[in-house]
Residue, then its C-alpha position, 0 to 999 in steps of 0.5 A: m466530526t462524522t463519518s461524512d468527513p472526508v479527513a475521518g477517512f486520515n489513516t496512520t497506518i497508510h501514511a508513511p510515506n513507504r507504505l502510502r507509495i507501496c498502496a498508490l504503486l499497488d492501487t493502480a498496478g494492481e498486482a506487483e512482483f515484490s522486487a518492481v516494487q521494490r525497484q519501482l520506490g528505490i528503496s532495500a529490500s528489508v525496508l520494503s519488506k518491514h512496510v509490508t509486513v507493516l499494511m499485512n499486519a493491518g490487513y491492507v496488503e497480501q501477499r501470494k507467492a509464486v515460481r516464475d522463472t525456476r525460482q520464487r517469486v513474491w507478488l504483493k496486492l491491496t486487499p479490499e480493505g486495503r484500497e477502501a483504506y488507501r482511496a480513503h487517505h487518499a480523500a482526506l488528503r486531498a480534503i487537507v490540502g484543498p483544492 
């Protein structure tokens, strides 16, 4: 494969269904509160936390903590590297599946 081959962008870290959904949501939203991502995906906080940790360790997601309504909140967003990796993976899936 050459680097111009869209299938070369296939990313096994992102490909896991919940991680793919997290990346898709964050690509669209820009930034989202942890609890909003949890509700949108319909998964437990612990499952989301595990997937976010994998994405953070890969350098694809970053979090920021802020106080809102007197409570500590966690906000998630794709890093530039994460956005690039997600979009390359998306292109690879489209190339595999076809038009």
